[in-house]
Backbone as a chain_set.jsonl record, in Angstrom:
{"seq": "XXXXXXXXXXXXXXXXXXXXXXXXXXXXXXXXXXXXXXXXXXXXXXXXXXXXXXXXXXXXXXXXXXXXXXXXXXXXXXXXXXXXXXXXXXXXXXXXXXXXXXXXXXXXXXXXXXXXXXXXXXXXXXXXXXXXXXXXXXXXXXXXXXXXXXXXXXXXXXXXXXXXXXXXXXXXXXXXXXXXXXXXXXXXXXXXXXXXXX", "coords": {"N": [[13.336, 39.241, 0.932], [11.848, 36.35, -0.052], [8.409, 35.464, -0.346], [6.61, 32.682, 0.903], [4.802, 30.309, -1.116], [1.197, 30.381, -1.34], [-1.033, 28.108, 0.34], [-2.356, 26.62, -2.015], [-3.37, 25.183, -5.051], [-2.078, 25.477, -8.387], [-3.354, 25.179, -11.423], [-2.378, 26.173, -13.778], [0.244, 25.756, -13.838], [0.92, 23.462, -14.988], [1.65, 22.191, -18.159], [-0.728, 22.158, -20.863], [-0.611, 20.03, -22.574], [0.393, 18.051, -20.976], [-1.432, 17.646, -18.98], [-3.576, 15.731, -19.005], [-2.26, 13.219, -18.88], [-1.088, 13.609, -16.263], [-3.342, 13.7, -14.721], [-4.331, 11.143, -15.092], [-2.225, 9.666, -14.058], [-2.336, 10.491, -11.319], [-4.944, 9.501, -10.616], [-4.549, 6.695, -10.897], [-2.624, 6.247, -8.892], [-3.907, 7.157, -6.52], [-6.143, 5.436, -6.512], [-4.912, 3.098, -5.905], [-4.184, 3.17, -3.229], [-3.942, 1.558, -0.185], [-3.871, 1.933, 2.491], [-3.746, 4.592, 4.81], [-1.656, 6.494, 6.686], [-1.436, 8.568, 9.475], [0.478, 11.396, 9.916], [2.628, 13.586, 11.776], [2.874, 15.975, 10.365], [1.52, 15.58, 8.052], [0.469, 13.023, 5.792], [0.966, 9.489, 5.222], [0.904, 7.384, 2.395], [-0.05, 4.138, 1.553], [1.118, 2.031, -0.87], [1.116, -0.682, -3.395], [4.009, -2.695, -4.234], [4.256, -2.406, -7.147], [5.776, -2.294, -10.229], [4.83, -0.608, -12.467], [3.063, 1.08, -11.142], [4.81, 2.46, -9.343], [6.29, 3.759, -11.205], [4.295, 5.48, -12.224], [3.747, 6.855, -9.88], [6.069, 8.294, -9.428], [6.084, 9.901, -11.808], [3.74, 11.343, -11.337], [4.472, 12.777, -9.006], [6.506, 14.409, -10.062], [5.16, 16.269, -11.577], [3.136, 17.176, -9.939], [4.511, 18.632, -7.879], [4.893, 21.05, -9.037], [2.329, 21.916, -9.567], [1.138, 21.943, -7.005], [3.06, 23.554, -5.091], [3.599, 23.727, -2.344], [3.661, 21.18, -1.146], [5.603, 18.582, 0.277], [7.207, 15.747, -0.853], [7.847, 12.38, -0.258], [8.948, 9.426, -1.368], [9.135, 6.123, -0.494], [10.792, 3.187, -1.136], [11.09, 0.127, -0.222], [13.17, -2.913, 0.115], [12.694, -6.295, -1.208], [10.008, -6.342, -2.252], [8.349, -5.145, -0.429], [5.73, -3.017, 1.024], [5.251, 0.096, -0.625], [5.679, 3.452, 0.3], [4.121, 6.499, 0.037], [4.767, 9.609, 1.039], [3.018, 12.541, 1.929], [3.613, 15.711, 2.89], [4.187, 18.794, 4.739], [4.489, 22.362, 5.445], [3.053, 24.139, 8.279], [-0.503, 24.078, 8.146], [-0.642, 22.482, 5.846], [-1.294, 19.937, 6.346], [-4.043, 20.04, 7.322], [-5.186, 20.892, 4.903], [-4.725, 18.705, 3.223], [-6.37, 16.83, 4.553], [-8.878, 17.946, 4.213], [-9.152, 18.299, 1.381], [-8.223, 15.995, 0.042], [-8.314, 13.504, 1.44], [-11.258, 12.796, 1.787], [-11.702, 11.755, -0.822], [-10.624, 9.315, -0.931], [-10.725, 5.819, -0.393], [-9.363, 4.291, 1.465], [-8.514, 3.232, 4.777], [-7.719, 5.386, 7.621], [-4.976, 5.592, 9.79], [-3.4, 6.251, 12.971], [-1.431, 4.893, 14.098], [1.566, 2.844, 14.32], [3.007, 2.129, 11.088], [1.106, -0.194, 9.368], [-1.289, -2.833, 9.282], [-4.622, -3.523, 10.783], [-3.973, -4.888, 13.997], [-5.039, -7.301, 14.714], [-5.492, -8.742, 12.385], [-3.097, -8.624, 11.149], [-0.425, -9.941, 9.391], [2.72, -11.295, 9.589], [5.295, -11.054, 7.247], [7.518, -12.689, 7.647], [6.609, -15.019, 8.721], [6.354, -18.552, 8.758], [5.184, -20.402, 5.977], [3.836, -22.952, 6.427], [3.1, -22.686, 9.137], [1.272, -20.672, 9.093], [-0.79, -21.686, 7.353], [-1.527, -23.917, 8.943], [-2.656, -22.594, 11.171], [-4.567, -21.048, 9.95], [-6.315, -22.638, 7.88], [-7.814, -21.977, 5.59], [-6.281, -20.152, 4.211], [-4.751, -21.381, 2.408], [-6.0, -21.387, 0.01], [-5.491, -18.875, -0.946], [-2.814, -18.774, -1.55], [-2.843, -20.68, -3.554], [-4.441, -19.303, -5.419], [-2.561, -17.55, -6.287], [-0.958, -18.947, -7.789], [0.826, -20.769, -6.549], [2.359, -23.962, -5.8], [0.823, -26.996, -4.314], [1.401, -26.728, -1.158], [0.914, -28.229, 0.941], [1.347, -30.965, 0.753], [3.532, -33.717, 0.101], [6.92, -33.079, -1.092], [6.778, -30.338, -1.235], [5.415, -29.718, 1.145], [7.404, -30.065, 3.086], [9.148, -27.976, 2.468], [7.442, -25.861, 2.978], [7.614, -25.613, 5.665], [9.969, -24.447, 6.268], [10.042, -22.319, 4.7], [9.372, -18.755, 4.429], [6.63, -16.487, 4.222], [7.463, -14.282, 2.809], [9.695, -15.245, 1.374], [8.388, -17.141, -0.17], [6.829, -15.479, -1.788], [8.805, -14.137, -3.236], [10.069, -16.238, -4.6], [7.972, -17.272, -6.19], [7.374, -15.073, -7.657], [5.545, -13.147, -6.801], [4.068, -10.108, -5.914], [4.953, -8.966, -2.833], [3.375, -7.345, -1.163], [0.788, -7.441, -2.111], [0.274, -10.23, -1.773], [0.346, -10.529, 1.025], [-1.682, -8.768, 1.744], [-3.992, -10.073, 0.556], [-3.827, -12.447, 2.098], [-4.356, -11.376, 4.654], [-6.851, -10.365, 4.271], [-8.256, -12.65, 3.823], [-7.98, -13.886, 6.3], [-9.359, -12.126, 7.906], [-11.938, -12.158, 6.731], [-12.623, -14.805, 7.351], [-12.707, -14.711, 10.166], [-14.821, -12.914, 10.594], [-16.994, -14.552, 9.569], [-16.874, -16.522, 11.452], [-17.7, -15.064, 13.723], [-20.215, -14.207, 12.877], [-21.532, -16.591, 12.771], [-21.744, -18.265, 15.252]], "CA": [[13.02, 37.964, 1.411], [10.736, 35.91, -0.875], [7.36, 34.867, 0.476], [6.25, 31.326, 0.632], [3.555, 30.215, -1.922], [0.018, 30.085, -0.505], [-1.468, 26.655, 0.265], [-3.361, 26.506, -3.038], [-2.8, 24.548, -6.228], [-2.15, 26.314, -9.54], [-3.482, 24.341, -12.569], [-1.723, 26.689, -15.029], [1.65, 25.389, -13.721], [1.217, 22.217, -15.814], [1.348, 22.432, -19.596], [-2.011, 21.584, -21.21], [-0.246, 18.741, -23.233], [0.723, 17.04, -20.016], [-2.437, 17.654, -17.913], [-4.369, 14.628, -19.02], [-1.344, 12.363, -18.303], [-1.002, 13.9, -14.823], [-4.652, 13.233, -14.03], [-4.407, 9.61, -15.12], [-1.187, 9.004, -13.079], [-2.951, 10.713, -10.014], [-6.088, 8.563, -10.404], [-3.965, 5.381, -10.739], [-1.938, 6.259, -7.598], [-4.977, 7.299, -5.403], [-7.03, 4.262, -6.482], [-4.204, 1.992, -5.46], [-3.856, 3.324, -1.876], [-4.598, 0.642, 0.616], [-3.838, 2.45, 3.879], [-3.309, 5.974, 5.064], [-1.079, 6.574, 8.14], [-1.487, 10.007, 9.807], [1.775, 11.852, 10.46], [2.611, 14.874, 12.524], [2.748, 17.059, 9.407], [0.87, 15.125, 6.872], [-0.074, 11.592, 5.753], [1.635, 8.51, 4.402], [-0.064, 6.652, 1.674], [0.528, 2.898, 1.35], [0.977, 1.482, -2.287], [1.79, -1.957, -3.681], [5.293, -2.601, -4.968], [4.08, -2.68, -8.518], [6.67, -1.436, -11.036], [4.219, 0.345, -13.305], [2.517, 2.004, -10.254], [5.889, 3.124, -8.861], [6.624, 4.748, -12.285], [3.201, 6.475, -12.225], [3.917, 7.759, -8.702], [7.181, 9.242, -9.775], [5.598, 10.937, -12.809], [2.767, 12.096, -10.602], [5.157, 13.636, -8.087], [7.249, 15.281, -10.933], [4.269, 17.408, -12.062], [2.355, 17.725, -8.813], [5.263, 19.542, -7.225], [4.752, 22.33, -9.795], [0.856, 22.239, -9.439], [1.039, 22.262, -5.575], [4.511, 23.617, -4.649], [3.718, 23.617, -0.877], [3.832, 19.81, -0.727], [6.904, 17.88, 0.311], [7.01, 14.383, -1.265], [8.853, 11.344, -0.013], [8.605, 8.033, -1.945], [9.951, 5.106, 0.098], [10.613, 1.998, -1.885], [11.953, -0.892, 0.457], [13.549, -4.203, -0.598], [11.894, -7.462, -1.083], [8.652, -6.171, -2.573], [7.591, -4.684, 0.695], [4.875, -1.997, 0.656], [5.83, 1.341, -1.003], [4.956, 4.496, 1.034], [4.208, 7.969, -0.57], [4.443, 10.638, 2.1], [2.656, 13.986, 1.562], [3.765, 16.454, 4.136], [4.457, 20.222, 4.429], [4.475, 23.268, 6.636], [1.692, 24.374, 9.074], [-1.577, 24.25, 7.305], [-0.688, 21.574, 4.748], [-2.011, 18.673, 6.75], [-5.532, 20.206, 7.275], [-5.536, 21.025, 3.491], [-4.795, 17.297, 2.693], [-7.47, 16.165, 5.242], [-10.101, 18.342, 3.63], [-9.202, 18.322, -0.124], [-7.796, 14.732, -0.62], [-8.815, 12.25, 2.131], [-12.591, 12.387, 1.484], [-11.866, 11.15, -2.127], [-9.968, 8.015, -0.842], [-11.432, 4.801, 0.394], [-8.459, 3.592, 2.41], [-8.595, 3.611, 6.21], [-6.627, 6.228, 8.114], [-4.554, 5.17, 11.13], [-2.364, 7.141, 13.566], [-0.501, 3.991, 14.807], [2.669, 2.502, 13.375], [2.614, 1.598, 9.742], [0.713, -1.519, 9.443], [-2.802, -3.086, 9.246], [-5.125, -3.85, 12.142], [-3.159, -5.86, 14.581], [-5.857, -8.531, 14.768], [-5.397, -9.403, 11.062], [-1.765, -8.441, 10.508], [0.429, -11.133, 9.008], [4.183, -10.987, 9.457], [5.8, -11.747, 6.032], [8.528, -13.745, 7.935], [5.946, -16.215, 9.2], [6.478, -19.682, 7.907], [3.99, -20.741, 5.227], [3.165, -24.033, 7.08], [2.599, -22.213, 10.298], [0.053, -19.825, 8.748], [-1.83, -22.581, 6.908], [-1.895, -24.687, 10.041], [-3.421, -21.745, 11.989], [-5.681, -20.588, 9.216], [-6.299, -23.589, 6.761], [-8.39, -21.417, 4.317], [-5.34, -19.245, 3.515], [-4.132, -22.075, 1.319], [-6.728, -20.916, -1.254], [-4.922, -17.531, -1.43], [-1.552, -19.107, -2.183], [-3.272, -21.385, -4.739], [-4.869, -18.32, -6.48], [-1.444, -16.773, -6.748], [-0.121, -19.869, -8.642], [1.813, -21.555, -5.768], [1.981, -25.436, -5.723], [0.164, -27.45, -3.102], [2.464, -26.865, -0.12], [0.381, -29.135, 2.078], [1.616, -32.393, 0.473], [4.776, -34.205, -0.438], [8.118, -32.275, -0.976], [6.348, -28.942, -0.934], [4.998, -29.565, 2.587], [8.551, -29.846, 3.835], [9.561, -26.615, 2.027], [6.602, -24.849, 3.581], [7.98, -25.546, 7.102], [11.153, -23.619, 6.446], [9.89, -21.143, 3.819], [8.572, -17.752, 4.951], [5.704, -15.924, 3.199], [8.329, -13.377, 2.046], [10.423, -16.081, 0.383], [7.389, -17.702, -1.111], [6.441, -14.414, -2.738], [9.931, -13.865, -4.091], [10.268, -17.397, -5.462], [6.846, -17.406, -7.129], [7.3, -13.827, -8.351], [4.324, -12.488, -6.368], [4.28, -8.956, -5.128], [4.777, -9.354, -1.372], [2.346, -6.526, -0.63], [-0.47, -8.008, -2.674], [0.044, -11.496, -1.146], [0.057, -10.254, 2.402], [-2.991, -8.13, 1.775], [-4.935, -11.117, 0.295], [-3.911, -13.292, 3.189], [-4.98, -10.72, 5.743], [-8.294, -10.299, 3.954], [-8.844, -14.039, 4.041], [-8.06, -14.171, 7.746], [-10.414, -11.19, 8.436], [-13.24, -12.65, 6.373], [-12.97, -15.963, 8.197], [-13.126, -14.231, 11.505], [-16.185, -12.384, 10.439], [-17.936, -15.628, 9.42], [-17.048, -17.196, 12.818], [-18.444, -14.205, 14.594], [-21.631, -14.215, 12.518], [-22.171, -17.917, 12.867], [-21.065, -18.881, 16.471]], "C": [[11.828, 37.497, 0.62], [9.759, 35.31, 0.014], [7.071, 33.559, 0.071], [4.942, 31.239, -0.209], [2.379, 29.903, -1.023], [-0.242, 28.548, -0.66], [-2.785, 26.636, -0.755], [-2.643, 26.059, -4.268], [-3.077, 25.459, -7.559], [-2.13, 25.542, -10.78], [-2.63, 24.853, -13.788], [-0.279, 26.357, -14.921], [2.031, 24.17, -14.567], [0.744, 22.496, -17.245], [0.136, 21.611, -19.945], [-1.702, 20.179, -21.914], [0.097, 17.713, -22.272], [-0.372, 16.86, -18.969], [-3.207, 16.288, -17.867], [-3.512, 13.338, -18.433], [-1.256, 12.453, -16.781], [-2.268, 13.465, -14.223], [-4.705, 11.716, -13.939], [-3.418, 9.033, -14.149], [-1.718, 9.273, -11.681], [-4.06, 9.748, -9.713], [-5.574, 7.17, -10.122], [-3.309, 5.229, -9.319], [-2.936, 6.173, -6.443], [-5.861, 6.111, -5.354], [-6.211, 3.154, -5.782], [-3.804, 1.999, -3.942], [-4.667, 2.389, -1.073], [-4.664, 0.96, 2.106], [-3.328, 3.785, 3.902], [-2.826, 6.06, 6.489], [-0.901, 8.11, 8.362], [-0.06, 10.247, 10.455], [1.566, 13.173, 11.179], [2.306, 16.073, 11.599], [2.197, 16.715, 8.083], [0.377, 13.823, 6.882], [0.846, 10.785, 4.817], [0.694, 7.588, 3.662], [0.62, 5.363, 1.218], [0.153, 2.317, -0.127], [1.526, 0.084, -2.343], [3.098, -1.671, -4.401], [5.177, -2.945, -6.378], [4.914, -1.718, -9.291], [5.998, -0.277, -11.747], [3.645, 1.403, -12.225], [3.587, 2.818, -9.666], [6.289, 4.225, -9.895], [5.614, 5.817, -12.377], [3.289, 7.443, -11.076], [5.018, 8.717, -8.9], [6.746, 10.283, -10.75], [4.542, 11.863, -12.138], [3.472, 13.207, -9.733], [5.968, 14.761, -8.874], [6.397, 16.515, -11.346], [3.55, 18.078, -10.912], [3.146, 18.766, -7.976], [5.175, 20.902, -7.804], [3.322, 22.905, -9.499], [0.65, 22.658, -8.054], [2.35, 22.334, -4.971], [4.647, 23.682, -3.111], [3.881, 22.216, -0.284], [5.27, 19.356, -0.676], [6.637, 16.416, 0.149], [8.232, 13.596, -0.918], [8.337, 10.105, -0.469], [9.619, 7.009, -1.306], [9.717, 3.791, -0.567], [11.635, 0.884, -1.246], [12.312, -2.128, -0.341], [12.51, -5.264, -0.424], [10.336, -7.258, -1.402], [7.727, -5.74, -1.419], [6.779, -3.44, 0.291], [5.615, -0.621, 0.334], [4.942, 2.416, -0.182], [5.157, 5.99, 0.35], [3.839, 8.897, 0.589], [4.114, 12.015, 1.505], [2.652, 14.821, 2.826], [4.021, 17.907, 3.7], [4.429, 20.99, 5.725], [3.105, 23.322, 7.255], [0.651, 24.708, 8.003], [-1.756, 23.275, 6.215], [-1.544, 20.303, 5.069], [-3.552, 18.818, 6.884], [-6.039, 20.315, 5.784], [-5.646, 19.564, 2.927], [-6.063, 16.634, 3.302], [-8.808, 16.616, 4.535], [-10.24, 18.121, 2.135], [-8.957, 16.856, -0.644], [-8.507, 13.598, 0.189], [-10.296, 11.879, 1.868], [-12.746, 11.684, 0.05], [-11.266, 9.745, -2.08], [-10.815, 7.108, 0.017], [-10.668, 4.103, 1.437], [-8.638, 4.126, 3.821], [-7.477, 4.493, 6.724], [-6.276, 5.785, 9.56], [-3.515, 6.175, 11.612], [-1.355, 6.296, 14.427], [0.648, 3.802, 13.917], [2.248, 1.979, 12.172], [2.325, 0.209, 9.874], [-0.849, -1.615, 9.384], [-3.272, -3.285, 10.62], [-4.375, -5.086, 12.746], [-3.759, -7.202, 14.595], [-5.653, -9.371, 13.467], [-3.99, -9.349, 10.419], [-0.977, -9.79, 10.411], [1.838, -10.673, 8.802], [4.675, -11.815, 8.213], [6.858, -12.733, 6.375], [7.961, -14.922, 8.61], [6.109, -17.337, 8.203], [5.209, -20.077, 7.234], [3.254, -21.845, 5.942], [2.513, -23.611, 8.337], [1.219, -21.544, 10.1], [-1.07, -20.711, 8.293], [-2.386, -23.453, 8.038], [-2.924, -23.943, 10.893], [-4.716, -21.333, 11.21], [-5.77, -21.456, 7.871], [-6.804, -22.887, 5.427], [-7.404, -20.495, 3.57], [-4.649, -19.964, 2.412], [-4.754, -21.648, 0.049], [-6.076, -19.691, -1.809], [-3.6, -17.923, -2.107], [-1.891, -19.819, -3.55], [-3.639, -20.263, -5.875], [-3.768, -17.556, -7.006], [-0.535, -17.792, -7.594], [0.905, -20.709, -7.813], [1.313, -23.079, -5.889], [1.41, -25.766, -4.389], [1.248, -27.682, -2.071], [2.031, -27.552, 1.073], [0.76, -30.637, 1.868], [3.045, -32.511, -0.131], [6.046, -33.222, -0.097], [7.834, -30.766, -0.589], [6.012, -28.653, 0.512], [6.288, -29.322, 3.419], [9.134, -28.517, 3.572], [8.776, -25.598, 2.857], [6.99, -24.714, 5.112], [9.2, -24.571, 7.251], [11.058, -22.357, 5.568], [8.897, -20.009, 4.36], [7.604, -17.324, 3.849], [6.468, -15.039, 2.237], [9.049, -14.142, 1.012], [9.575, -16.675, -0.662], [6.991, -16.724, -2.237], [7.532, -14.165, -3.738], [10.078, -14.999, -5.011], [9.269, -17.524, -6.632], [6.601, -16.09, -7.839], [5.914, -13.131, -8.091], [4.616, -11.306, -5.612], [3.923, -9.187, -3.645], [3.559, -8.616, -0.791], [0.987, -7.086, -0.905], [-0.781, -9.329, -1.952], [-0.374, -11.363, 0.279], [-1.422, -9.694, 2.607], [-4.091, -9.134, 1.539], [-5.023, -12.068, 1.487], [-4.663, -12.655, 4.33], [-6.502, -10.549, 5.442], [-9.017, -11.66, 4.205], [-9.038, -14.346, 5.514], [-9.298, -13.286, 8.454], [-11.839, -11.716, 7.994], [-13.702, -13.884, 7.131], [-13.407, -15.7, 9.518], [-14.549, -13.698, 11.603], [-17.215, -13.576, 10.397], [-18.033, -16.407, 10.748], [-17.908, -16.44, 13.747], [-19.931, -14.185, 14.251], [-22.317, -15.504, 12.705], [-21.508, -18.702, 14.089], [-21.531, -20.328, 16.665]], "O": [[10.826, 38.211, 0.61], [10.119, 34.703, 1.023], [7.267, 33.262, -1.107], [4.052, 32.063, 0.0], [2.552, 29.213, -0.019], [0.221, 27.862, -1.571], [-3.958, 26.638, -0.38], [-1.508, 26.449, -4.539], [-4.138, 26.058, -7.736], [-1.041, 25.215, -11.253], [-2.238, 24.086, -14.668], [0.444, 26.654, -15.871], [3.197, 23.875, -14.828], [-0.371, 22.956, -17.493], [-0.049, 20.512, -19.422], [-2.52, 19.266, -21.808], [0.116, 16.54, -22.644], [-0.243, 15.974, -18.125], [-3.45, 15.767, -16.779], [-4.021, 12.552, -17.635], [-1.345, 11.432, -16.1], [-2.205, 12.835, -13.167], [-5.052, 11.113, -12.923], [-3.7, 8.038, -13.482], [-1.593, 8.376, -10.847], [-4.101, 9.21, -8.606], [-6.078, 6.502, -9.219], [-3.451, 4.195, -8.668], [-2.864, 5.319, -5.56], [-6.325, 5.753, -4.271], [-6.817, 2.324, -5.104], [-3.208, 1.051, -3.431], [-5.892, 2.352, -1.185], [-5.409, 0.34, 2.866], [-2.503, 4.131, 3.057], [-3.565, 5.714, 7.411], [-0.303, 8.814, 7.548], [0.459, 9.515, 11.297], [0.487, 13.765, 11.177], [1.609, 17.019, 11.966], [2.366, 17.442, 7.104], [-0.15, 13.414, 7.916], [1.395, 11.273, 3.83], [-0.238, 7.057, 4.265], [1.684, 5.399, 0.6], [-1.022, 2.177, -0.468], [2.301, -0.323, -1.477], [3.296, -0.644, -5.049], [5.973, -3.764, -6.837], [4.832, -0.505, -9.098], [6.458, 0.863, -11.685], [3.795, 2.595, -12.493], [3.271, 3.989, -9.458], [6.57, 5.376, -9.56], [5.973, 6.976, -12.585], [2.985, 8.63, -11.194], [4.883, 9.89, -8.549], [7.018, 11.465, -10.54], [4.519, 13.064, -12.406], [3.094, 14.378, -9.754], [6.085, 15.891, -8.4], [6.897, 17.636, -11.437], [3.364, 19.294, -10.866], [2.541, 19.682, -7.42], [5.38, 21.871, -7.073], [3.121, 24.092, -9.241], [0.012, 23.692, -7.858], [2.81, 21.358, -4.38], [5.78, 23.691, -2.629], [4.192, 22.06, 0.897], [6.069, 19.734, -1.533], [5.89, 15.855, 0.951], [9.382, 13.956, -1.17], [7.284, 9.698, 0.022], [10.817, 7.07, -1.582], [8.59, 3.296, -0.586], [12.786, 0.751, -1.661], [11.754, -2.333, -1.419], [11.586, -5.155, 0.381], [9.499, -7.965, -0.843], [6.514, -5.946, -1.447], [7.116, -2.835, -0.727], [6.553, -0.282, 1.055], [3.728, 2.286, -0.023], [6.265, 6.502, 0.19], [2.693, 8.924, 1.036], [4.859, 12.555, 0.687], [1.806, 14.659, 3.706], [4.069, 18.225, 2.512], [4.363, 20.473, 6.84], [2.156, 22.664, 6.829], [0.893, 25.501, 7.093], [-2.849, 23.172, 5.659], [-2.308, 19.75, 4.278], [-4.287, 17.871, 6.605], [-7.151, 19.893, 5.465], [-6.605, 19.265, 2.215], [-6.763, 15.925, 2.578], [-9.709, 15.811, 4.299], [-11.326, 17.791, 1.659], [-9.471, 16.528, -1.714], [-9.245, 12.814, -0.407], [-10.567, 10.685, 1.732], [-13.793, 11.101, -0.231], [-11.368, 9.019, -3.07], [-11.492, 7.511, 0.963], [-11.248, 3.375, 2.242], [-8.881, 5.315, 4.028], [-6.344, 4.337, 6.269], [-7.15, 5.629, 10.413], [-2.851, 6.85, 10.826], [-0.606, 6.791, 15.269], [0.766, 4.462, 12.884], [1.173, 1.381, 12.126], [3.125, -0.56, 10.408], [-1.569, -0.617, 9.431], [-2.482, -3.238, 11.563], [-4.19, -6.122, 12.108], [-3.034, -8.192, 14.493], [-5.652, -10.601, 13.522], [-3.729, -9.911, 9.356], [-0.956, -10.6, 11.337], [2.131, -9.804, 7.98], [4.509, -13.032, 8.134], [7.153, -13.587, 5.539], [8.715, -15.787, 9.057], [6.022, -17.142, 6.991], [4.177, -20.088, 7.904], [2.039, -21.697, 6.078], [1.431, -24.116, 8.637], [0.229, -21.796, 10.786], [-2.198, -20.555, 8.759], [-3.59, -23.702, 8.086], [-3.93, -24.521, 11.303], [-5.805, -21.288, 11.782], [-5.31, -20.979, 6.834], [-6.306, -23.16, 4.335], [-7.662, -20.106, 2.431], [-4.026, -19.338, 1.554], [-4.048, -21.552, -0.954], [-6.096, -19.473, -3.02], [-3.316, -17.407, -3.188], [-1.251, -19.54, -4.564], [-3.205, -20.323, -7.025], [-3.907, -16.933, -8.058], [0.553, -17.415, -8.029], [1.792, -21.31, -8.42], [0.131, -23.389, -6.043], [1.473, -24.977, -3.446], [1.934, -28.704, -2.098], [2.677, -27.494, 2.119], [0.502, -31.463, 2.744], [3.615, -31.601, -0.733], [6.159, -32.673, 0.998], [8.517, -30.114, 0.201], [6.258, -27.57, 1.045], [6.29, -28.497, 4.332], [9.631, -27.933, 4.534], [9.329, -24.623, 3.368], [6.654, -23.699, 5.723], [9.375, -23.961, 8.306], [11.882, -21.449, 5.679], [7.749, -20.3, 4.693], [7.734, -17.738, 2.697], [6.198, -15.015, 1.036], [9.036, -13.747, -0.153], [9.918, -16.735, -1.843], [6.845, -17.078, -3.407], [7.272, -14.0, -4.93], [10.211, -14.746, -6.209], [9.596, -17.808, -7.785], [5.637, -16.015, -8.601], [5.251, -12.629, -8.999], [5.394, -11.411, -4.664], [2.801, -9.537, -3.279], [2.798, -9.195, -0.016], [0.141, -7.185, -0.016], [-1.923, -9.562, -1.556], [-1.333, -11.999, 0.716], [-2.192, -10.104, 3.476], [-5.087, -9.083, 2.261], [-6.12, -12.471, 1.874], [-5.524, -13.298, 4.931], [-7.314, -10.601, 6.366], [-10.142, -11.759, 4.695], [-10.028, -14.937, 5.944], [-10.022, -13.706, 9.357], [-12.785, -11.709, 8.781], [-14.864, -14.051, 7.5], [-14.342, -16.321, 10.023], [-15.32, -13.982, 12.52], [-18.196, -13.559, 11.14], [-19.104, -16.884, 11.125], [-18.732, -17.0, 14.471], [-20.794, -14.152, 15.128], [-23.544, -15.556, 12.794], [-20.802, -19.688, 13.882], [-21.094, -20.997, 17.601]]}, "num_chains": 1, "name": "protein.A"}
């Protein structure tokens, strides 16, 4: 009966000619993490649905599985440019290893609730654009910064009443995850301003 590998990474498992690429891919993936969800046996890392980033994540997994063979990797890529999730899990002892060796290097917040951002600032991608702008007028600047037409006037104002944020992102070729994150940040910033200046 073969013994399981110890919970330790072996740098010699990756060829020297591939090591620099592996490090760069890892840095790109970890830098792009916007949220960390705690799981029973590991953590889920939220990434944007960026094609280059997904390619880097796949390349990183392909080599990291040799470097740290005790990890189980799951890359979930949903439709409609929704957030991508990279799950790092494993047997008993792997989760504490991730918590000690990896999490301190990441800036993203860790949650143990369902996948998603703080409920106060969370924005449903299926919300109508007009409803969001009516409730949070400053979010129009976010749409504008992503190249959307002025959906507050004329024909576009009618479209905004029936168009969801998800559809607006698809039509204007904006990564949904990035658009929602920017909108949530704008809502959060405005709430802080209201709190600081009652």
